[in-house]
C-alpha positions as CSV (number, residue, x, y, z in Angstrom):
1,X,-1.3,13.4,5.6
2,X,0.6,13.0,2.3
3,X,0.5,15.8,-0.4
4,X,2.1,15.8,-4.1
5,X,2.0,18.8,-5.7
6,X,2.9,19.0,-9.8
7,X,4.6,15.9,-10.1
8,X,6.1,14.6,-13.3
9,X,8.2,11.7,-14.0
10,X,9.8,10.5,-17.3
11,X,11.8,7.5,-18.4
12,X,13.7,7.7,-21.4
13,X,11.9,10.4,-22.8
14,X,8.2,9.2,-22.2
15,X,6.1,11.2,-19.9
16,X,4.7,8.4,-16.9
17,X,3.7,11.0,-14.3
18,X,1.8,14.2,-16.0
19,X,1.7,17.2,-13.1
20,X,0.1,15.1,-10.4
21,X,-1.4,16.5,-7.5
22,X,-3.1,14.9,-4.6
23,X,-3.8,14.9,-0.8
24,X,-3.8,11.5,0.8
25,X,-5.8,11.8,4.2
26,X,-4.6,10.4,7.6
27,X,-6.7,7.7,9.1
28,X,-8.2,6.8,5.6
29,X,-7.4,4.3,3.3
30,X,-6.5,6.0,-0.1
31,X,-6.5,3.9,-3.6
32,X,-5.1,4.4,-6.4
33,X,-6.6,2.8,-9.5
34,X,-5.8,2.6,-13.2
35,X,-5.3,0.0,-15.9
36,X,-1.8,-1.3,-16.3
37,X,0.6,1.1,-17.5
38,X,-1.4,3.8,-16.3
39,X,1.6,5.3,-14.0
40,X,-0.2,4.2,-10.8
41,X,2.8,1.7,-9.7
42,X,5.3,4.7,-10.7
43,X,3.1,7.0,-8.7
44,X,3.3,4.6,-5.5
45,X,6.8,4.5,-5.9
46,X,7.6,7.9,-6.4
47,X,5.6,8.3,-3.1
48,X,7.6,6.3,-1.1
49,X,11.1,7.5,-2.4
50,X,12.0,4.6,-4.8
51,X,12.1,7.1,-7.6
52,X,13.0,10.9,-7.8
53,X,10.4,13.0,-9.5
54,X,11.5,14.9,-12.2
55,X,9.9,18.1,-10.8
56,X,7.2,18.8,-8.0
57,X,7.3,18.1,-4.7
58,X,6.2,15.7,-2.1
59,X,5.1,16.7,1.4
60,X,5.2,14.2,4.4
61,X,2.5,16.3,6.5
62,X,4.6,19.4,6.9
63,X,7.8,18.5,5.8
64,X,8.8,18.6,1.9
65,X,10.4,15.3,1.5
66,X,11.8,16.2,-1.9
67,X,13.8,18.8,-0.4
68,X,15.6,16.9,1.8
69,X,19.1,15.4,2.0
70,X,19.6,11.5,1.9
71,X,20.4,11.9,5.4
72,X,17.4,13.8,6.4
73,X,15.1,11.6,4.3
74,X,16.2,8.6,6.8
75,X,14.2,10.0,9.7
76,X,10.9,9.9,7.8
77,X,11.7,6.9,6.5
78,X,11.6,5.3,9.9
79,X,7.9,6.3,9.7
80,X,7.1,4.2,6.5
81,X,5.8,0.4,6.3
82,X,5.4,-0.9,3.3
83,X,3.7,-4.2,1.8
84,X,4.8,-5.3,-1.4
85,X,3.0,-7.6,-3.8
86,X,4.5,-10.6,-3.2
87,X,4.9,-10.2,0.4
88,X,8.8,-10.0,-0.2
89,X,9.3,-12.1,3.2
90,X,12.8,-13.7,3.3
91,X,12.4,-17.3,2.7
92,X,15.4,-18.7,4.9
93,X,14.1,-16.8,8.1
94,X,10.9,-17.7,10.2
95,X,7.7,-15.6,10.4
96,X,9.1,-14.2,13.8
97,X,12.6,-13.5,12.1
98,X,10.9,-11.6,9.3
99,X,8.7,-9.4,11.2
100,X,11.7,-8.6,13.7
101,X,14.0,-7.4,10.8
102,X,13.0,-3.7,10.9
103,X,13.6,-3.8,14.5
104,X,17.0,-5.0,14.2
105,X,17.8,-3.0,11.5
106,X,16.6,0.5,12.6
107,X,16.3,0.2,16.7
108,X,18.4,-0.4,19.8
109,X,15.3,-2.3,21.4
110,X,16.1,-5.0,23.6
111,X,15.5,-8.6,22.9
112,X,12.6,-8.4,25.3
113,X,11.3,-5.3,23.5
114,X,11.4,-7.0,20.4
115,X,10.0,-10.1,21.3
116,X,7.0,-8.0,23.2
117,X,6.3,-5.8,19.8
118,X,6.8,-8.7,17.2
119,X,4.3,-11.0,19.7
120,X,2.0,-7.8,19.6
121,X,1.9,-7.3,15.6
122,X,1.3,-11.2,15.0
123,X,-1.5,-11.3,17.1
124,X,-2.8,-8.3,15.6
125,X,-3.1,-10.0,12.2
126,X,-4.2,-13.1,14.0
127,X,-1.1,-15.2,13.6
128,X,-0.1,-15.8,17.3
129,X,1.0,-19.3,16.8
130,X,3.1,-18.9,13.5
131,X,6.0,-17.6,14.8
132,X,8.6,-20.5,14.0
133,X,6.8,-21.1,10.8
134,X,8.6,-20.5,7.4
135,X,7.4,-18.8,4.4
136,X,7.1,-22.1,2.4
137,X,4.8,-23.5,5.1
138,X,2.3,-20.3,4.9
139,X,-0.7,-20.0,2.7
140,X,-0.9,-16.7,0.3
141,X,-3.0,-15.3,2.8
142,X,-1.0,-15.7,6.1
143,X,2.4,-14.2,3.7
144,X,0.3,-11.3,3.4
145,X,-0.6,-10.9,6.9
146,X,3.1,-11.5,8.1
147,X,4.0,-8.6,5.5
148,X,1.4,-6.6,7.6
149,X,2.5,-7.4,10.7
150,X,6.4,-6.4,9.7
151,X,5.2,-3.2,7.9
152,X,3.6,-2.1,11.1
153,X,6.1,-3.4,13.4
154,X,7.7,0.2,13.8
155,X,4.3,1.6,14.3
156,X,4.5,3.6,11.0
157,X,2.8,7.1,10.5
158,X,2.6,5.9,6.9
159,X,1.6,2.7,5.4
160,X,2.3,2.2,1.4
161,X,0.4,-1.3,0.0
162,X,1.4,-2.4,-3.6
163,X,-1.6,-4.6,-4.7
164,X,-2.0,-6.1,-1.7
165,X,-4.9,-8.7,-2.6
166,X,-2.7,-9.9,-5.8
167,X,-2.9,-13.7,-6.3
168,X,-5.6,-14.1,-3.4
169,X,-9.2,-15.7,-3.6
170,X,-11.9,-13.3,-3.3
171,X,-12.7,-14.4,0.3
172,X,-8.9,-13.9,1.5
173,X,-8.8,-10.6,-0.3
174,X,-11.9,-9.5,2.1
175,X,-9.9,-10.6,5.3
176,X,-6.9,-8.6,3.9
177,X,-8.5,-5.4,3.0
178,X,-10.7,-5.5,6.3
179,X,-7.3,-5.8,8.0
180,X,-5.5,-3.0,6.4
181,X,-8.4,-0.8,6.9
182,X,-8.7,-1.6,10.5
183,X,-5.2,-1.1,11.3
184,X,-5.4,2.6,9.1
185,X,-8.3,3.5,11.8
186,X,-6.7,2.1,15.0
187,X,-3.4,3.5,14.7
188,X,-4.3,6.6,12.4
189,X,-2.1,6.1,9.6
190,X,-1.9,7.6,6.5
191,X,-2.3,4.4,4.3
192,X,-2.0,4.4,0.5
193,X,-3.1,1.3,-1.6
194,X,-2.2,0.9,-5.2
195,X,-4.9,-1.5,-6.5
196,X,-6.9,-2.6,-9.5
197,X,-9.4,-5.0,-7.3
198,X,-12.7,-3.4,-7.5
199,X,-14.0,-5.2,-4.5
200,X,-11.3,-3.2,-2.9
201,X,-12.3,0.0,-4.1
202,X,-16.0,-0.8,-3.1
203,X,-14.9,-2.4,0.7
204,X,-12.7,-0.1,1.9
205,X,-12.4,3.1,-0.6
206,X,-12.8,6.2,1.4
207,X,-10.5,8.2,-0.9
208,X,-10.2,6.7,-4.5
209,X,-7.6,8.6,-7.0
210,X,-8.0,6.9,-10.8
211,X,-5.0,7.4,-13.0
212,X,-5.3,7.6,-16.6
213,X,-2.6,7.9,-19.1
214,X,-0.1,9.5,-16.5
215,X,-2.9,12.0,-15.3
216,X,-5.0,12.4,-12.0
217,X,-8.5,11.6,-14.0
218,X,-10.8,11.4,-11.5
219,X,-10.9,11.4,-7.4
220,X,-13.8,10.8,-4.9
221,X,-15.0,8.1,-2.6
222,X,-16.7,4.7,-3.3
223,X,-20.2,6.1,-3.0
224,X,-19.4,8.6,-5.8
225,X,-17.5,6.3,-8.2
226,X,-20.4,4.3,-9.6
227,X,-22.2,7.7,-10.6
228,X,-19.3,9.6,-11.9
229,X,-19.6,11.5,-15.2
230,X,-16.2,10.1,-16.5
231,X,-16.1,7.9,-19.3
232,X,-12.8,6.4,-19.1
233,X,-13.3,5.9,-15.2
234,X,-16.9,4.2,-16.1
235,X,-15.1,2.2,-18.6
236,X,-12.2,0.7,-16.3
237,X,-14.9,-0.3,-13.6
238,X,-17.0,-2.0,-16.1
239,X,-14.0,-3.8,-17.3
240,X,-12.5,-4.7,-13.9
241,X,-15.8,-5.9,-12.5
242,X,-16.5,-7.9,-15.8
243,X,-12.5,-9.8,-15.2
244,X,-13.3,-10.2,-11.3
245,X,-16.6,-12.1,-12.2
246,X,-14.7,-14.1,-14.7
247,X,-11.9,-15.0,-12.3
248,X,-14.9,-16.0,-9.8
249,X,-16.6,-18.4,-12.4
250,X,-13.1,-19.9,-13.1
251,X,-12.1,-20.8,-9.4
252,X,-15.7,-22.2,-8.7
């Protein structure tokens, strides 16, 4: 579980997060949605520790993360996996080396143990034969799957995903959604996904938080979102669906 209480964040005097309080549940895919500039990316970066809140507290289970020292935070960060929007693979390293990197940086595991763990993670994302490939040899969907393998190689308790379907076609997006959802269930991870993809919302949105102008405007699940009595959310859902349909028509 990750919980934030009364989070405020400003940049250059402009309030970006305004009194945000949310609980993200363990073993569920928790989605943050909202228009560009709504504050959802800043919220994700604040939760993961890339931004420091101006006020308020963030809890990882029962530990108040915001009150910890830098050294104390390192212990929790070892339990955090991150999937970046573009994959963020190292171009000069093979798939195997990219996935193994966190193990090299944060563990004293033997070479055999590292190999076994990397093999397992690549198998879990259905890339068992990709060890020796370089990022330039991978498709967009394969890059995202390698990024997922690297994010789970440390067996994290918390997983943060920043627009994991960005740049992918609808069919590949579904594959990535199902993979993240399956891993969340299988390993009991607290997964938080920042997205504007309504297909993702309707496929795997077990808990959904809609951010509007820096405030939490609505929360619920995929069953409730289509019937929500919330004008701003309804406008967002309609606009997102129309944009998705137009993109699909262009790709045909």
